[in-house]
C-alpha positions in Angstrom: 0.0 0.0 0.0 1.3 3.4 -0.9 2.1 5.9 1.8 1.3 8.8 -0.4 -1.4 11.1 0.9 -4.8 11.3 -0.6 -7.2 14.3 -1.1 -10.7 13.5 -0.1 -13.3 15.9 -1.5 -16.6 15.5 0.4 -19.9 15.8 -1.3 -19.3 18.6 -3.9 -22.9 18.4 -5.0 -25.6 20.7 -6.5 -27.7 20.4 -3.3 -24.9 22.1 -1.3 -23.8 24.5 -4.1 -26.9 25.9 -5.7 -27.9 29.1 -3.9 -31.6 28.2 -4.3 -31.1 25.0 -2.3 -32.1 25.1 1.4 -28.8 23.2 2.1 -26.6 25.6 0.1 -23.4 26.6 1.7 -22.5 30.3 1.2 -18.8 29.4 1.2 -19.1 26.5 -1.4 -17.5 28.4 -4.3 -14.7 29.7 -2.0 -14.0 26.2 -0.8 -14.0 24.9 -4.4 -11.5 27.7 -5.3 -9.1 26.4 -2.6 -9.6 22.7 -3.5 -9.3 22.9 -7.3 -5.6 23.9 -7.4 -4.7 21.0 -5.1 -6.0 18.4 -7.5 -2.9 18.1 -9.8 -0.6 17.5 -6.8 -2.7 14.4 -5.9 -3.1 13.0 -9.4 -5.0 9.8 -9.2 -5.1 9.9 -5.4 -8.3 12.0 -5.2 -11.4 10.6 -3.8 -14.7 12.4 -4.4 -17.7 11.4 -2.3 -21.3 11.8 -3.1 -24.1 11.8 -0.5 -27.3 10.0 -1.6 -30.5 9.5 0.3 -31.5 6.1 1.4 -34.6 4.4 0.0 -35.9 3.9 3.5 -37.9 6.6 5.3 -38.1 4.5 8.5 -37.0 5.9 11.8 -34.9 9.0 11.9 -34.7 9.2 8.1 -38.5 9.7 7.9 -38.3 12.6 10.3 -35.3 14.1 8.5 -37.0 14.1 5.1 -40.2 15.4 6.7 -38.2 18.4 7.9 -36.5 18.9 4.5 -39.1 17.8 1.9 -37.2 19.5 -0.9 -34.5 16.9 -0.5 -36.9 13.9 -0.5 -36.3 13.2 -4.2 -34.9 10.1 -5.9 -31.1 9.7 -5.8 -31.0 10.3 -9.5 -32.4 13.8 -9.1 -30.0 16.6 -10.3 -29.8 17.9 -6.7 -27.5 15.0 -6.0 -25.3 15.4 -9.1 -21.7 16.5 -8.6 -21.1 20.1 -9.5 -19.4 20.4 -12.9 -16.1 21.3 -11.3 -16.0 18.0 -9.5 -17.5 15.8 -12.2 -14.4 15.7 -14.3 
């Protein structure tokens, strides 16, 4: 196993980037501007995660999506797409 460091980019998705989303981060673009120049230094050691809702609405997930109904869409919805900067 390589001891080289990895860059992990967590959930760079439309749901967190689009200003019209209730989950938008006002600092999303600023964070992306810091992350993007790091990518070449890590080459193929970049891991990009993507959060997806579970199919189950049992237990706490039911309460969660009841509180945030805009996010209660299928995992294939564009809200869960990676932003274009991260999709390459």
